[in-house]
Jmol script that loads the backbone (N, CA, C; Angstrom):
load data "model"
ATOM      1  N   MET A   1       0.732  -1.025   0.023  1.00  0.00           N
ATOM      2  CA  MET A   1      -0.058   0.008   0.007  1.00  0.00           C
ATOM      3  C   MET A   1       0.985   1.347   0.038  1.00  0.00           C
ATOM      4  N   LYS A   2       0.649   2.135  -0.819  1.00  0.00           N
ATOM      5  CA  LYS A   2       1.433   3.333  -0.947  1.00  0.00           C
ATOM      6  C   LYS A   2       0.847   4.372  -0.053  1.00  0.00           C
ATOM      7  N   ILE A   3       1.752   5.102   0.777  1.00  0.00           N
ATOM      8  CA  ILE A   3       1.313   6.124   1.621  1.00  0.00           C
ATOM      9  C   ILE A   3       2.173   7.290   1.464  1.00  0.00           C
ATOM     10  N   ARG A   4       1.401   8.602   1.951  1.00  0.00           N
ATOM     11  CA  ARG A   4       2.260   9.689   1.926  1.00  0.00           C
ATOM     12  C   ARG A   4       2.470  10.121   3.332  1.00  0.00           C
ATOM     13  N   MET A   5       3.604  10.426   3.844  1.00  0.00           N
ATOM     14  CA  MET A   5       3.863  10.715   5.159  1.00  0.00           C
ATOM     15  C   MET A   5       3.441  12.091   5.527  1.00  0.00           C
ATOM     16  N   LEU A   6       2.931  12.243   6.783  1.00  0.00           N
ATOM     17  CA  LEU A   6       2.536  13.722   7.283  1.00  0.00           C
ATOM     18  C   LEU A   6       3.693  14.278   8.189  1.00  0.00           C
ATOM     19  N   THR A   7       4.362  13.326   8.639  1.00  0.00           N
ATOM     20  CA  THR A   7       5.433  13.551   9.626  1.00  0.00           C
ATOM     21  C   THR A   7       6.737  12.930   9.313  1.00  0.00           C
ATOM     22  N   SER A   8       7.815  13.223   9.943  1.00  0.00           N
ATOM     23  CA  SER A   8       9.196  12.583   9.427  1.00  0.00           C
ATOM     24  C   SER A   8       9.235  11.306  10.333  1.00  0.00           C
ATOM     25  N   MET A   9       9.921  10.353   9.743  1.00  0.00           N
ATOM     26  CA  MET A   9      10.147   9.138  10.365  1.00  0.00           C
ATOM     27  C   MET A   9      11.365   8.380   9.901  1.00  0.00           C
ATOM     28  N   ALA A  10      12.058   7.888  10.832  1.00  0.00           N
ATOM     29  CA  ALA A  10      13.383   7.340  10.385  1.00  0.00           C
ATOM     30  C   ALA A  10      13.540   6.057  11.069  1.00  0.00           C
ATOM     31  N   GLY A  11      14.404   5.044  10.357  1.00  0.00           N
ATOM     32  CA  GLY A  11      14.559   3.742  10.910  1.00  0.00           C
ATOM     33  C   GLY A  11      16.093   3.466  10.768  1.00  0.00           C
ATOM     34  N   ALA A  12      16.522   2.200  10.890  1.00  0.00           N
ATOM     35  CA  ALA A  12      17.757   1.742  10.645  1.00  0.00           C
ATOM     36  C   ALA A  12      18.217   1.987   9.317  1.00  0.00           C
ATOM     37  N   ASP A  13      17.529   1.775   8.304  1.00  0.00           N
ATOM     38  CA  ASP A  13      17.836   1.820   6.947  1.00  0.00           C
ATOM     39  C   ASP A  13      16.964   2.615   6.067  1.00  0.00           C
ATOM     40  N   PHE A  14      16.281   3.571   6.667  1.00  0.00           N
ATOM     41  CA  PHE A  14      15.535   4.584   5.851  1.00  0.00           C
ATOM     42  C   PHE A  14      15.366   5.747   6.483  1.00  0.00           C
ATOM     43  N   ALA A  15      14.881   6.901   5.893  1.00  0.00           N
ATOM     44  CA  ALA A  15      14.488   8.053   6.567  1.00  0.00           C
ATOM     45  C   ALA A  15      13.280   8.766   5.543  1.00  0.00           C
ATOM     46  N   LEU A  16      12.269   9.186   6.182  1.00  0.00           N
ATOM     47  CA  LEU A  16      11.049   9.682   5.407  1.00  0.00           C
ATOM     48  C   LEU A  16      10.883  11.130   6.077  1.00  0.00           C
ATOM     49  N   ALA A  17      10.520  12.091   5.094  1.00  0.00           N
ATOM     50  CA  ALA A  17      10.392  13.350   5.416  1.00  0.00           C
ATOM     51  C   ALA A  17       8.722  13.618   5.213  1.00  0.00           C
ATOM     52  N   PRO A  18       8.115  14.709   5.664  1.00  0.00           N
ATOM     53  CA  PRO A  18       6.782  14.975   5.369  1.00  0.00           C
ATOM     54  C   PRO A  18       6.638  15.080   3.858  1.00  0.00           C
ATOM     55  N   ASN A  19       5.512  14.614   3.407  1.00  0.00           N
ATOM     56  CA  ASN A  19       5.152  14.689   1.903  1.00  0.00           C
ATOM     57  C   ASN A  19       5.928  13.482   1.003  1.00  0.00           C
ATOM     58  N   ASP A  20       6.882  12.672   1.613  1.00  0.00           N
ATOM     59  CA  ASP A  20       7.464  11.581   0.923  1.00  0.00           C
ATOM     60  C   ASP A  20       6.298  10.512   0.697  1.00  0.00           C
ATOM     61  N   GLU A  21       6.392   9.882  -0.314  1.00  0.00           N
ATOM     62  CA  GLU A  21       5.539   8.719  -0.763  1.00  0.00           C
ATOM     63  C   GLU A  21       6.288   7.531  -0.743  1.00  0.00           C
ATOM     64  N   THR A  22       5.802   6.441  -0.141  1.00  0.00           N
ATOM     65  CA  THR A  22       6.495   5.261  -0.170  1.00  0.00           C
ATOM     66  C   THR A  22       5.568   3.980   0.066  1.00  0.00           C
ATOM     67  N   ASP A  23       6.108   2.857  -0.566  1.00  0.00           N
ATOM     68  CA  ASP A  23       5.384   1.700  -0.386  1.00  0.00           C
ATOM     69  C   ASP A  23       6.331   0.606   0.279  1.00  0.00           C
ATOM     70  N   ARG A  24       7.145   0.988   1.094  1.00  0.00           N
ATOM     71  CA  ARG A  24       8.072   0.001   1.829  1.00  0.00           C
ATOM     72  C   ARG A  24       7.429  -0.657   2.946  1.00  0.00           C
ATOM     73  N   PHE A  25       6.289  -0.404   3.534  1.00  0.00           N
ATOM     74  CA  PHE A  25       5.720  -0.884   4.691  1.00  0.00           C
ATOM     75  C   PHE A  25       4.715  -1.923   4.060  1.00  0.00           C
ATOM     76  N   PRO A  26       4.644  -3.044   4.790  1.00  0.00           N
ATOM     77  CA  PRO A  26       3.525  -3.964   4.504  1.00  0.00           C
ATOM     78  C   PRO A  26       2.125  -3.272   4.789  1.00  0.00           C
ATOM     79  N   ALA A  27       1.212  -3.797   4.109  1.00  0.00           N
ATOM     80  CA  ALA A  27      -0.163  -3.295   4.315  1.00  0.00           C
ATOM     81  C   ALA A  27      -0.719  -3.052   5.623  1.00  0.00           C
ATOM     82  N   LYS A  28      -0.562  -4.040   6.541  1.00  0.00           N
ATOM     83  CA  LYS A  28      -0.961  -3.914   7.979  1.00  0.00           C
ATOM     84  C   LYS A  28      -0.244  -2.667   8.609  1.00  0.00           C
ATOM     85  N   GLU A  29       1.071  -2.644   8.549  1.00  0.00           N
ATOM     86  CA  GLU A  29       1.799  -1.584   9.106  1.00  0.00           C
ATOM     87  C   GLU A  29       1.420  -0.033   8.508  1.00  0.00           C
ATOM     88  N   ALA A  30       1.292  -0.034   7.135  1.00  0.00           N
ATOM     89  CA  ALA A  30       0.827   1.158   6.555  1.00  0.00           C
ATOM     90  C   ALA A  30      -0.588   1.554   7.055  1.00  0.00           C
ATOM     91  N   LYS A  31      -1.525   0.698   7.291  1.00  0.00           N
ATOM     92  CA  LYS A  31      -2.837   0.965   7.871  1.00  0.00           C
ATOM     93  C   LYS A  31      -2.832   1.571   9.376  1.00  0.00           C
ATOM     94  N   ARG A  32      -1.781   0.935  10.050  1.00  0.00           N
ATOM     95  CA  ARG A  32      -1.470   1.487  11.373  1.00  0.00           C
ATOM     96  C   ARG A  32      -0.848   2.849  11.422  1.00  0.00           C
ATOM     97  N   LEU A  33       0.008   3.072  10.434  1.00  0.00           N
ATOM     98  CA  LEU A  33       0.582   4.498  10.437  1.00  0.00           C
ATOM     99  C   LEU A  33      -0.634   5.532   9.970  1.00  0.00           C
ATOM    100  N   ILE A  34      -1.504   5.109   9.116  1.00  0.00           N
ATOM    101  CA  ILE A  34      -2.777   5.946   8.635  1.00  0.00           C
ATOM    102  C   ILE A  34      -3.447   6.122   9.855  1.00  0.00           C
ATOM    103  N   GLU A  35      -3.769   5.061  10.659  1.00  0.00           N
ATOM    104  CA  GLU A  35      -4.812   5.239  11.790  1.00  0.00           C
ATOM    105  C   GLU A  35      -4.198   6.153  12.843  1.00  0.00           C
ATOM    106  N   ALA A  36      -2.980   6.006  13.021  1.00  0.00           N
ATOM    107  CA  ALA A  36      -2.225   6.870  14.071  1.00  0.00           C
ATOM    108  C   ALA A  36      -2.065   8.246  13.723  1.00  0.00           C
ATOM    109  N   GLY A  37      -2.297   8.695  12.343  1.00  0.00           N
ATOM    110  CA  GLY A  37      -2.078  10.088  11.902  1.00  0.00           C
ATOM    111  C   GLY A  37      -0.676  10.417  11.343  1.00  0.00           C
ATOM    112  N   TYR A  38       0.061   9.436  11.148  1.00  0.00           N
ATOM    113  CA  TYR A  38       1.424   9.588  10.637  1.00  0.00           C
ATOM    114  C   TYR A  38       1.361   9.708   9.026  1.00  0.00           C
ATOM    115  N   ALA A  39       0.390   9.227   8.441  1.00  0.00           N
ATOM    116  CA  ALA A  39       0.450   9.109   6.943  1.00  0.00           C
ATOM    117  C   ALA A  39      -1.016   9.180   6.419  1.00  0.00           C
ATOM    118  N   VAL A  40      -1.079   9.359   5.103  1.00  0.00           N
ATOM    119  CA  VAL A  40      -2.419   9.190   4.301  1.00  0.00           C
ATOM    120  C   VAL A  40      -2.141   8.401   3.177  1.00  0.00           C
ATOM    121  N   PRO A  41      -3.321   7.707   2.888  1.00  0.00           N
ATOM    122  CA  PRO A  41      -3.071   6.779   1.690  1.00  0.00           C
ATOM    123  C   PRO A  41      -3.108   7.495   0.465  1.00  0.00           C
ATOM    124  N   VAL A  42      -2.223   7.140  -0.657  1.00  0.00           N
ATOM    125  CA  VAL A  42      -1.948   7.872  -1.718  1.00  0.00           C
ATOM    126  C   VAL A  42      -3.029   7.137  -2.831  1.00  0.00           C
ATOM    127  N   ASP A  43      -3.761   8.017  -3.393  1.00  0.00           N
ATOM    128  CA  ASP A  43      -4.754   7.616  -4.318  1.00  0.00           C
ATOM    129  C   ASP A  43      -3.868   7.487  -5.684  1.00  0.00           C
ATOM    130  N   LYS A  44      -4.506   6.933  -6.516  1.00  0.00           N
ATOM    131  CA  LYS A  44      -3.983   6.685  -7.815  1.00  0.00           C
ATOM    132  C   LYS A  44      -3.819   7.940  -8.607  1.00  0.00           C
ATOM    133  N   LYS A  45      -2.958   8.283  -9.461  1.00  0.00           N
ATOM    134  CA  LYS A  45      -2.688   9.424  -9.879  1.00  0.00           C
ATOM    135  C   LYS A  45      -3.775  10.132 -10.599  1.00  0.00           C
ATOM    136  N   PRO A  46      -4.152  11.368 -10.320  1.00  0.00           N
ATOM    137  CA  PRO A  46      -5.390  11.937 -10.918  1.00  0.00           C
ATOM    138  C   PRO A  46      -5.228  12.136 -12.444  1.00  0.00           C
ATOM    139  N   VAL A  47      -6.434  11.757 -13.212  1.00  0.00           N
ATOM    140  CA  VAL A  47      -6.448  11.893 -14.448  1.00  0.00           C
ATOM    141  C   VAL A  47      -6.650  13.469 -15.014  1.00  0.00           C
ATOM    142  N   ASP A  48      -5.602  13.888 -15.816  1.00  0.00           N
ATOM    143  CA  ASP A  48      -5.731  15.376 -16.183  1.00  0.00           C
ATOM    144  C   ASP A  48      -6.931  15.246 -17.170  1.00  0.00           C
ATOM    145  N   LYS A  49      -7.687  16.428 -17.089  1.00  0.00           N
ATOM    146  CA  LYS A  49      -8.850  16.406 -18.047  1.00  0.00           C
ATOM    147  C   LYS A  49      -8.641  17.792 -18.867  1.00  0.00           C
ATOM    148  N   ALA A  50      -8.840  17.699 -20.194  1.00  0.00           N
ATOM    149  CA  ALA A  50      -8.795  18.826 -21.134  1.00  0.00           C
ATOM    150  C   ALA A  50      -9.692  19.792 -20.739  1.00  0.00           C
ATOM    151  N   VAL A  51      -9.181  21.095 -20.741  1.00  0.00           N
ATOM    152  CA  VAL A  51     -10.271  22.283 -20.607  1.00  0.00           C
ATOM    153  C   VAL A  51     -10.056  23.265 -21.790  1.00  0.00           C
ATOM    154  N   ARG A  52     -11.326  23.278 -22.156  1.00  0.00           N
ATOM    155  CA  ARG A  52     -11.458  24.223 -23.469  1.00  0.00           C
ATOM    156  C   ARG A  52     -11.613  25.584 -22.896  1.00  0.00           C
ATOM    157  N   ARG A  53     -10.804  26.620 -23.387  1.00  0.00           N
ATOM    158  CA  ARG A  53     -10.851  27.984 -23.023  1.00  0.00           C
ATOM    159  C   ARG A  53     -11.596  28.800 -24.145  1.00  0.00           C
ATOM    160  N   PRO A  54     -12.405  29.667 -23.795  1.00  0.00           N
ATOM    161  CA  PRO A  54     -13.083  30.319 -24.889  1.00  0.00           C
ATOM    162  C   PRO A  54     -11.951  31.090 -25.643  1.00  0.00           C
ATOM    163  N   PRO A  55     -12.243  31.417 -27.007  1.00  0.00           N
ATOM    164  CA  PRO A  55     -11.378  32.023 -27.741  1.00  0.00           C
ATOM    165  C   PRO A  55     -11.098  33.584 -27.275  1.00  0.00           C
ATOM    166  N   ALA A  56      -9.883  33.973 -27.463  1.00  0.00           N
ATOM    167  CA  ALA A  56      -9.540  35.423 -27.133  1.00  0.00           C
ATOM    168  C   ALA A  56     -10.714  36.409 -27.761  1.00  0.00           C
ATOM    169  N   GLU A  57     -11.039  37.414 -27.156  1.00  0.00           N
ATOM    170  CA  GLU A  57     -11.669  38.315 -27.698  1.00  0.00           C
ATOM    171  C   GLU A  57     -11.089  39.208 -28.708  1.00  0.00           C
ATOM    172  N   LYS A  58     -11.456  39.574 -29.830  1.00  0.00           N
ATOM    173  CA  LYS A  58     -10.940  40.518 -30.823  1.00  0.00           C
ATOM    174  C   LYS A  58     -11.426  41.812 -30.678  1.00  0.00           C
ATOM    175  N   ARG A  59     -10.560  42.987 -30.511  1.00  0.00           N
ATOM    176  CA  ARG A  59     -11.156  44.333 -30.347  1.00  0.00           C
ATOM    177  C   ARG A  59     -10.838  45.190 -31.598  1.00  0.00           C
ATOM    178  N   GLY A  60     -11.766  45.735 -32.125  1.00  0.00           N
ATOM    179  CA  GLY A  60     -11.498  46.709 -32.964  1.00  0.00           C
ATOM    180  C   GLY A  60     -11.103  46.922 -34.200  1.00  0.00           C
TER     181      GLY A  60
END
end "model"
wireframe off; spacefill off
backbone 0.3
color backbone group
C-alpha cells in the first residue's frame, strides 16, 4: 500500500520526510500509520482533463 507521510520518520535503513511517498511498509503496518495520523493513503494518480478555453476576444 502506498502512503504519503505527514510527519518525518526514520529507521535503521530509511528516513522519510513529510510529503514523501513510499510503499516500503506491509499493508498492515501502513494502515496502522494511517490510523495513528502519521500518513495518508495515496490515491492513484489523478487523471488530467482537457479544458477548453473560450477564444480570445478581438477588439476593434
